[in-house]
N, C-alpha and C positions, 0 to 999 in steps of 0.2 A: 783318557784325562791326563793333562799334564801334570808333572810332579815339580813342586817347587820346595826349595829349601827354606826352613825358618828364617825370618828377617834377623839379621845381626844389628847391632846398635847403630853402627855407622849407616848402614842402609835404610834402617828406620828413621832416622835423622833426616837422610836424603830425601825418603818419600814425603815426609812431613814438609820439608821446605819447598818440595816441588807441589805438593797440593796447597800450600798456604801462598804461593807466589801469585798474587792477582795479576802481575805484568805479564804472565805467560797463559792467562786464560783466553779460551778461544773468543775472538771478537764477534760480534753480531754481524749478520750478512744482510744486505739490503737488496730487495728485487726493484730494478729500476725499468721502467718503461719508457723508451726514446720517443721522440716525436714522430719517428718511422714506425713504430709499434714494436721494435726490436727489443727484446727483454735481456737484461744483464744483470749480473750480480757483483756487489762489491762490499767491502769491509768498511767503506766510508760512507757516513749518511749523505745523501744527496742534498742539493741546494734547493730542490722543488719538493712538492707533496706527492709526486707520481711514484714515490717508492715506497715499500713497506717493509718492516724487518722480517727476514724470513725466520728467525729465531731470536730469543734472548740467550746469550752465549750460554751461562751457566745458570739457568733461570730455576730457581726453588719453586715448589708448588705453593706459591704466596697463599692463594685462597685456603689452603687446607693447613698452613703452618700455624695459624692462630690457636688450633687446637692440639698443638703438639706440646709435650712436657717440655719444661724450660731448657734442660740440659740438651734434649734432643734438637729442640728449634734452634739452639745457639750453634749446633754442629751443623745442621741442614743450612743455615744461613751462611756458615763460613765455607762449607764445602758442599754446595748443592749437588745433586746427582741428577743427570739427564742421559737417557738412553734414547737410541735411534733404531727403529724397528721396521721390519717389513713383514708382509703376508708370506705364509708357508716358509717361516723360518725358524726351525727348531732351536738354533742357538739363541735366538731372540726371545723365545718362550723360556729358556733355561736362565738367561740373565734377568728376565722379569721375575720369574719365580723365585730366584735367589734374593733378590731385594725385597720381594713381598715377604717371604718367609723369616727374613731377618728384620723386618719392621723398619726399612730405610724409605724414607719419603722421597719420591723421585718424579721427575717430569718426562713423559713420553712423548716423542715426536716420531710420526710415522711418514716412511719414504715409500711412495708409491708412484708419483707422477714424474715426469721428464724433468720438470722444474726441481722437484725435492731432491732427484738423483744430482742434478747439475749443483744445487746448494750444499748437498752433503759432500761432494768431491771438493769444493771449495774449503769447507769447513775440516775435512779430515785429511783430505789429499787422496783419497780413494773412495770406492763404492762398495765396500764391504760392510755387512752387517751381521750381527749387532756392531753399533760403536757407542760409546759412553764416554761421559766426562765425570770425574769426581773432582770438584774444585777446578784446579787448572790441569788436572792430569787427563790425558786421553787415553783410552783403552780401545783398541781395535780388535775385532773379533771377541770371542768369549772363552776365557779360560777361568774356570771356578777359583783356583788357587789364587791366580794373579789378582781378580776382583776382590776375594776375601782380604788378601794382604793390604789392598788401598783402602778398604772400607775400614779395615782394623787400625791402619795408620792415620785416618782421618778421624778415628775416635767414635764410629757408630757403634752402638751396643751389639754384642754378639747374639742377643736374642731381643725380639721384638718389645718396645716400650712404647709403641703406639696405642692410644685409648681404643675402646671398643667400638667406639662410635665413629673413628677415623674412616675416611672415604678417599681413597685414591683418585686424584684429578684423572678425567677421560683424557686418552690419547688425543693429540691434535696434529694435523698435517705440518710438516716442516715448512712449507712455504704456504701461507695463508692464500685462499682463494677470494680475489675480490670480485664481488658480485657487480655484474653490469646493471646500472641504473636505467630503468626504463624511462622514456622521455614523458614528461608531464603533459597531460591534455587538459586544455581549457574548457571546462563544461559551457554548455549554451546558457546565456543569461536569460532569465524571464522578465527583467526589468525592461519595460517599454521605452525607458530614456535612454537604454544602453543601445548605441548604434550597432548594427548587423550589417554583415555583408548583403548587397542588393541580391535579391533572388533572381535567377535567370529565367525568362519567359520560356515555357515550353513551346517548342517549334509546331506550327500548325501544320495538319496533315494537307498534302498537295490537293488542289481543286480536282474533283472528277474531270477526266478528259470527256470532251462533247465529241461522241462518235457518230452523231447523226444531226439531220436537219432540225431544227426547233423553231417556235414561231418567231424568235428574235434573230435566227439564223437559218432561214429557209434554204439556203445552199449547202447547210453542213460544213462550211469551211473552218479547218482547224488551224489553229494559231500555235 
Protein backbone atom coordinates (compact mmCIF):
# COMPACT_ATOMS: atom_id res chain seq x y z
CA UNK A 1 0.00 0.00 0.00
CA UNK A 2 1.30 3.43 -0.92
CA UNK A 3 2.07 5.76 1.99
CA UNK A 4 1.08 9.42 1.70
CA UNK A 5 1.94 12.38 3.87
CA UNK A 6 -0.92 14.37 5.43
CA UNK A 7 -2.21 17.20 3.31
CA UNK A 8 -0.72 20.59 4.14
CA UNK A 9 -2.80 23.76 3.86
CA UNK A 10 -1.27 24.83 0.53
CA UNK A 11 -1.69 21.35 -0.92
CA UNK A 12 -5.29 21.17 0.31
CA UNK A 13 -6.05 24.50 -1.32
CA UNK A 14 -4.46 23.28 -4.53
CA UNK A 15 -6.57 20.12 -4.49
CA UNK A 16 -9.76 22.10 -3.95
CA UNK A 17 -8.91 24.42 -6.82
CA UNK A 18 -8.20 21.44 -9.05
CA UNK A 19 -11.45 19.75 -8.12
CA UNK A 20 -13.50 22.89 -8.52
CA UNK A 21 -12.02 23.95 -11.84
CA UNK A 22 -14.78 23.15 -14.30
CA UNK A 23 -12.66 24.13 -17.27
CA UNK A 24 -10.37 21.16 -16.80
CA UNK A 25 -13.08 18.58 -16.46
CA UNK A 26 -12.85 15.74 -18.96
CA UNK A 27 -15.00 16.44 -21.95
CA UNK A 28 -17.60 14.07 -23.36
CA UNK A 29 -16.56 11.67 -26.05
CA UNK A 30 -18.78 11.01 -29.05
CA UNK A 31 -18.87 7.81 -31.07
CA UNK A 32 -19.17 8.78 -34.74
CA UNK A 33 -20.10 6.36 -37.51
CA UNK A 34 -18.99 7.62 -40.92
CA UNK A 35 -20.75 6.99 -44.26
CA UNK A 36 -18.28 4.17 -44.93
CA UNK A 37 -19.11 2.54 -41.61
CA UNK A 38 -15.83 3.57 -39.97
CA UNK A 39 -16.15 4.34 -36.25
CA UNK A 40 -14.20 7.26 -34.77
CA UNK A 41 -14.24 9.07 -31.43
CA UNK A 42 -14.23 12.83 -30.91
CA UNK A 43 -14.66 15.23 -28.03
CA UNK A 44 -16.67 17.55 -30.28
CA UNK A 45 -20.35 16.90 -30.94
CA UNK A 46 -20.97 15.96 -34.59
CA UNK A 47 -23.20 17.84 -36.97
CA UNK A 48 -25.43 14.83 -37.64
CA UNK A 49 -27.27 12.30 -35.50
CA UNK A 50 -25.00 9.35 -36.30
CA UNK A 51 -23.01 9.82 -33.12
CA UNK A 52 -23.85 9.11 -29.55
CA UNK A 53 -22.13 10.26 -26.37
CA UNK A 54 -19.74 7.65 -25.08
CA UNK A 55 -20.18 9.10 -21.63
CA UNK A 56 -21.10 12.21 -19.72
CA UNK A 57 -17.70 13.46 -18.54
CA UNK A 58 -18.29 13.72 -14.82
CA UNK A 59 -21.78 12.45 -14.62
CA UNK A 60 -23.37 12.16 -11.21
CA UNK A 61 -25.98 9.45 -10.55
CA UNK A 62 -28.82 11.87 -11.20
CA UNK A 63 -31.59 9.29 -10.82
CA UNK A 64 -30.51 8.52 -7.26
CA UNK A 65 -29.38 12.02 -6.27
CA UNK A 66 -32.89 13.07 -5.38
CA UNK A 67 -32.80 10.71 -2.38
CA UNK A 68 -29.52 12.05 -1.01
CA UNK A 69 -29.30 14.35 2.02
CA UNK A 70 -29.02 17.99 1.01
CA UNK A 71 -25.34 18.50 1.92
CA UNK A 72 -24.23 15.28 0.28
CA UNK A 73 -26.28 16.08 -2.82
CA UNK A 74 -24.56 19.47 -3.08
CA UNK A 75 -21.13 17.83 -2.92
CA UNK A 76 -22.09 15.12 -5.42
CA UNK A 77 -23.38 17.73 -7.87
CA UNK A 78 -20.24 19.84 -7.53
CA UNK A 79 -17.68 17.01 -7.49
CA UNK A 80 -19.36 13.98 -9.14
CA UNK A 81 -17.44 10.73 -8.91
CA UNK A 82 -17.11 8.33 -11.84
CA UNK A 83 -15.08 5.13 -11.91
CA UNK A 84 -14.14 3.01 -14.92
CA UNK A 85 -13.80 -0.69 -14.21
CA UNK A 86 -13.21 -4.01 -15.93
CA UNK A 87 -13.73 -7.70 -15.33
CA UNK A 88 -11.22 -9.64 -13.21
CA UNK A 89 -9.75 -6.39 -11.86
CA UNK A 90 -9.02 -6.58 -8.09
CA UNK A 91 -7.98 -2.87 -7.89
CA UNK A 92 -11.33 -1.97 -9.47
CA UNK A 93 -13.08 -3.90 -6.70
CA UNK A 94 -10.98 -2.07 -4.08
CA UNK A 95 -11.91 1.33 -5.54
CA UNK A 96 -15.58 0.38 -5.64
CA UNK A 97 -15.51 -0.92 -2.07
CA UNK A 98 -13.86 2.28 -0.81
CA UNK A 99 -16.57 4.46 -2.34
CA UNK A 100 -19.35 2.16 -1.17
CA UNK A 101 -18.10 1.86 2.41
CA UNK A 102 -17.62 5.62 2.66
CA UNK A 103 -21.08 6.31 1.25
CA UNK A 104 -19.88 8.19 -1.84
CA UNK A 105 -22.49 8.14 -4.63
CA UNK A 106 -20.79 7.35 -7.91
CA UNK A 107 -21.33 6.40 -11.52
CA UNK A 108 -19.64 3.24 -12.79
CA UNK A 109 -18.69 2.69 -16.42
CA UNK A 110 -17.52 -0.75 -17.51
CA UNK A 111 -14.76 -1.25 -20.07
CA UNK A 112 -14.98 -4.56 -21.91
CA UNK A 113 -15.25 -4.06 -25.68
CA UNK A 114 -12.66 -2.72 -28.10
CA UNK A 115 -14.76 0.41 -28.49
CA UNK A 116 -14.78 0.88 -24.71
CA UNK A 117 -10.99 0.58 -24.63
CA UNK A 118 -10.58 3.11 -27.45
CA UNK A 119 -12.88 5.57 -25.68
CA UNK A 120 -11.07 5.10 -22.37
CA UNK A 121 -7.71 5.76 -24.03
CA UNK A 122 -9.05 8.97 -25.48
CA UNK A 123 -10.45 10.07 -22.12
CA UNK A 124 -7.52 9.15 -19.89
CA UNK A 125 -4.55 8.85 -22.23
CA UNK A 126 -4.12 5.19 -21.31
CA UNK A 127 -5.93 1.90 -20.90
CA UNK A 128 -5.14 1.14 -17.25
CA UNK A 129 -7.96 0.29 -14.84
CA UNK A 130 -9.37 1.43 -12.59
CA UNK A 131 -9.62 5.02 -13.73
CA UNK A 132 -11.57 7.58 -11.75
CA UNK A 133 -12.66 11.19 -11.79
CA UNK A 134 -13.62 13.34 -8.80
CA UNK A 135 -14.91 16.57 -10.22
CA UNK A 136 -12.21 17.62 -12.67
CA UNK A 137 -9.47 15.53 -11.05
CA UNK A 138 -8.40 12.32 -12.78
CA UNK A 139 -7.07 9.35 -10.81
CA UNK A 140 -5.21 6.63 -12.73
CA UNK A 141 -4.96 3.31 -10.95
CA UNK A 142 -5.96 2.82 -7.32
CA UNK A 143 -4.08 4.03 -4.26
CA UNK A 144 -6.36 4.20 -1.25
CA UNK A 145 -4.39 7.05 0.35
CA UNK A 146 -4.56 9.17 -2.79
CA UNK A 147 -8.27 8.55 -3.36
CA UNK A 148 -9.05 9.31 0.29
CA UNK A 149 -7.15 12.63 0.09
CA UNK A 150 -9.16 13.78 -2.91
CA UNK A 151 -12.46 12.64 -1.41
CA UNK A 152 -11.59 14.57 1.77
CA UNK A 153 -10.65 17.66 -0.23
CA UNK A 154 -13.95 17.50 -2.12
CA UNK A 155 -15.82 17.45 1.20
CA UNK A 156 -17.30 13.95 1.14
CA UNK A 157 -18.17 12.69 4.64
CA UNK A 158 -15.72 10.23 6.17
CA UNK A 159 -18.63 7.99 7.14
CA UNK A 160 -21.63 7.09 5.04
CA UNK A 161 -24.51 9.57 5.17
CA UNK A 162 -26.55 7.72 2.56
CA UNK A 163 -30.16 6.89 3.44
CA UNK A 164 -30.84 3.23 4.18
CA UNK A 165 -33.01 2.86 1.09
CA UNK A 166 -30.38 4.29 -1.26
CA UNK A 167 -29.59 2.09 -4.25
CA UNK A 168 -26.41 2.56 -6.26
CA UNK A 169 -27.14 2.86 -10.01
CA UNK A 170 -26.16 -0.23 -11.99
CA UNK A 171 -22.91 -0.08 -13.99
CA UNK A 172 -23.26 0.73 -17.68
CA UNK A 173 -20.87 0.27 -20.62
CA UNK A 174 -18.59 3.19 -21.43
CA UNK A 175 -19.78 3.15 -25.06
CA UNK A 176 -23.47 2.49 -25.42
CA UNK A 177 -24.36 -0.26 -27.88
CA UNK A 178 -26.78 0.99 -30.49
CA UNK A 179 -29.29 -1.70 -31.42
CA UNK A 180 -29.84 -2.31 -35.12
CA UNK A 181 -33.44 -1.67 -36.06
CA UNK A 182 -35.15 -4.48 -37.92
CA UNK A 183 -36.81 -3.47 -41.23
CA UNK A 184 -40.52 -3.01 -40.86
CA UNK A 185 -42.73 -5.44 -42.75
CA UNK A 186 -46.03 -4.38 -44.29
CA UNK A 187 -48.80 -6.81 -43.33
CA UNK A 188 -51.03 -8.10 -46.09
CA UNK A 189 -54.24 -6.12 -46.29
CA UNK A 190 -57.58 -7.87 -45.98
CA UNK A 191 -59.42 -4.93 -47.57
CA UNK A 192 -60.72 -6.02 -51.00
CA UNK A 193 -60.38 -2.43 -52.22
CA UNK A 194 -56.67 -2.44 -51.56
CA UNK A 195 -54.74 -3.32 -54.71
CA UNK A 196 -52.48 -6.30 -54.39
CA UNK A 197 -49.75 -7.59 -56.61
CA UNK A 198 -51.11 -9.86 -59.37
CA UNK A 199 -50.71 -13.50 -58.58
CA UNK A 200 -48.53 -15.44 -60.92
CA UNK A 201 -50.25 -18.35 -62.57
CA UNK A 202 -48.84 -21.73 -61.73
CA UNK A 203 -47.21 -23.33 -64.76
CA UNK A 204 -49.09 -26.24 -66.25
CA UNK A 205 -47.35 -29.57 -66.31
CA UNK A 206 -46.14 -30.63 -69.76
CA UNK A 207 -48.49 -32.74 -71.82
CA UNK A 208 -47.67 -36.42 -71.82
CA UNK A 209 -45.57 -37.59 -74.73
CA UNK A 210 -47.44 -39.58 -77.30
CA UNK A 211 -45.35 -42.75 -77.60
CA UNK A 212 -47.55 -44.84 -79.82
CA UNK A 213 -50.26 -44.79 -82.47
CA UNK A 214 -53.68 -43.51 -81.52
CA UNK A 215 -56.94 -43.34 -83.44
CA UNK A 216 -56.14 -39.74 -84.35
CA UNK A 217 -52.45 -40.54 -85.11
CA UNK A 218 -52.36 -44.05 -86.53
CA UNK A 219 -48.69 -43.70 -87.61
CA UNK A 220 -47.52 -42.74 -84.12
CA UNK A 221 -45.67 -39.68 -85.34
CA UNK A 222 -43.97 -37.69 -82.55
CA UNK A 223 -43.70 -33.94 -82.80
